[in-house]
C-alpha positions in Angstrom: 21.7 -17.8 28.8 20.1 -20.3 30.8 21.1 -24.1 30.5 17.9 -25.2 29.0 17.8 -22.6 26.5 21.0 -23.5 25.2 19.8 -27.0 25.0 17.1 -26.4 23.5 19.0 -24.3 20.6 21.8 -26.6 20.3 19.1 -29.0 19.7 17.0 -27.4 16.7 20.4 -26.2 15.1 21.4 -30.0 15.0 18.7 -30.9 13.4 19.5 -28.2 10.9 22.2 -28.5 8.0 25.5 -26.7 8.0 24.0 -23.8 6.1 23.0 -22.1 9.1 24.3 -18.8 9.4 23.9 -16.9 12.6 22.9 -13.0 12.0 24.2 -9.9 14.2 21.1 -7.4 15.0 23.5 -4.5 14.3 22.2 -2.7 10.7 19.1 -4.6 10.7 15.8 -2.9 10.8 13.5 -5.6 12.5 10.0 -6.5 12.8 8.3 -8.4 15.6 5.3 -9.9 16.1 3.8 -11.6 18.9 2.4 -15.3 18.0 1.2 -16.2 21.6 0.7 -15.3 25.5 -0.1 -17.7 27.7 -1.3 -17.1 31.6 0.3 -18.9 33.7 -1.2 -20.2 36.8 1.5 -21.6 40.0 -0.7 -22.4 43.2 1.1 -21.9 46.5 -0.3 -22.2 50.2 -1.0 -19.0 49.9 -3.0 -18.9 47.3 -2.8 -18.3 43.4 0.5 -16.6 41.6 0.1 -15.4 38.2 2.6 -14.9 35.4 2.7 -14.6 31.8 4.9 -16.2 29.1 5.3 -14.4 25.9 6.3 -15.9 22.5 7.7 -13.5 19.7 9.2 -13.8 16.5 11.3 -11.2 14.8 12.8 -10.5 11.4 13.5 -8.0 9.0 11.2 -9.7 5.9 14.4 -10.2 4.0 15.6 -13.5 4.6 16.1 -13.2 8.5 14.1 -14.7 11.4 14.0 -15.0 15.3 11.8 -16.4 17.9 12.0 -15.6 21.5 10.0 -16.8 24.8 9.7 -13.8 27.5 8.0 -14.9 30.7 6.9 -12.2 33.4 4.4 -11.1 35.7 3.1 -8.4 33.7 2.3 -9.0 30.2 4.4 -5.8 28.7 7.5 -7.4 30.4 7.2 -10.7 29.4 6.9 -9.2 25.3 9.8 -7.0 25.3 11.9 -10.3 27.0 10.7 -12.3 24.5 12.1 -9.7 21.9 15.4 -9.4 23.4 15.6 -13.0 23.8 14.6 -13.2 19.9 17.4 -11.1 18.5 20.0 -13.2 20.2 18.9 -15.9 17.7 18.3 -14.6 14.3 19.3 -16.9 11.2 19.2 -16.1 7.6 17.0 -18.3 5.7 17.5 -18.4 1.7 14.6 -17.4 -0.1 13.6 -17.6 -4.3 12.1 -13.9 -4.9 9.0 -13.9 -2.4 8.9 -17.6 -2.0 10.8 -20.6 -0.7 13.3 -22.8 -2.8 11.8 -25.6 -2.6 9.3 -28.2 -0.2 10.6 -29.0 3.2 9.2 -30.8 6.6 10.3 -29.7 10.1 9.4 -31.3 13.2 9.6 -30.2 17.1 8.0 -32.4 19.5 4.8 -33.2 18.5 4.5 -30.7 16.1 4.8 -31.5 12.2 5.0 -28.4 9.7 4.9 -29.1 5.6 5.8 -26.2 3.3 5.8 -26.1 -0.4 6.7 -22.9 -3.0 4.1 -21.1 -4.7 3.6 -19.3 -7.7 3.6 -15.7 -7.9 0.5 -14.0 -6.4 -0.6 -17.4 -4.7 -0.6 -15.4 -1.2 0.4 -16.6 2.3 -1.7 -19.9 2.9 -0.3 -20.7 6.7 -1.6 -21.0 9.6 -1.7 -18.6 12.8 1.8 -19.8 14.2 3.6 -20.2 10.9 2.0 -17.0 9.3 3.7 -15.1 11.9 7.3 -17.0 10.8 6.4 -16.3 7.1 5.6 -12.8 7.5 8.9 -12.2 9.5 11.0 -14.1 7.2 9.4 -12.0 4.0 7.7 -15.0 2.5 4.3 -13.8 0.5 3.4 -16.6 -1.6 3.9 -20.5 0.3 1.6 -23.2 1.0 1.6 -24.6 4.6 0.2 -27.5 6.6 0.5 -27.9 10.2 0.2 -31.6 11.2 -0.3 -32.8 14.8 0.3 -30.8 17.8 -1.3 -27.3 17.6 1.1 -25.7 20.4 2.2 -22.6 18.8 5.5 -22.6 21.0 6.2 -25.9 19.2 5.0 -24.7 15.8 7.0 -21.8 15.5 10.4 -24.2 16.3 8.9 -26.4 14.1 9.0 -23.8 11.0 12.3 -22.1 12.0 13.7 -25.5 12.1 12.5 -26.6 8.5 13.3 -23.1 7.3 16.6 -23.1 8.7 17.1 -26.8 6.2 16.5 -24.8 2.8 18.8 -24.7 0.6 19.5 -22.4 -2.6 20.7 -23.2 -5.7 24.0 -21.3 -5.0 24.6 -23.8 -2.2 23.9 -26.8 -3.4 26.3 -26.1 -6.3 28.9 -25.0 -4.0 28.7 -28.4 -1.7 28.5 -30.4 -4.8 31.5 -28.7 -6.4 29.6 -28.2 -10.0 28.5 -24.7 -12.0 25.0 -23.5 -12.1 23.8 -24.8 -15.0 24.5 -28.4 -14.2 22.4 -28.0 -10.9 19.3 -26.9 -12.9 20.3 -28.9 -16.5 21.6 -31.9 -14.9 
């Protein structure tokens, strides 16, 4: 893995709490979603050189998600590289049925995201890049808002960072050393 990618993933992991669980790709049926593809132009003295950068989100729709960036001279190669990169960086996200356990805000670069659990049947109220991440995780009912930068790369990273900070009631009970009944009833 290139050093800049190691720094990026360590930056995202350092922003999150200790409940992040890395997941192996074995025995998972992953579905990939293309979030954005950009044509990048490099001007040299011989002319313009075009390449493509694709950001891809993969997930099993049961709480596992990962994202990856692929760069290549052809679109299909960039997408396949992005999928391979995403499979190397899968994390487990706690879910509460078809929604998220609690409100959460996330930030990466200039992108800020806010997500809130919603009642059954509300649907997925989120913008483009956030929607792809939620669909890959398996969240069907959530209210989400993105603020600041609309750059899809930073939006995906901010959304994944916010999802990795989620904690379910079992995790909180274990950290505090109290029974589950006391978490809800005080």
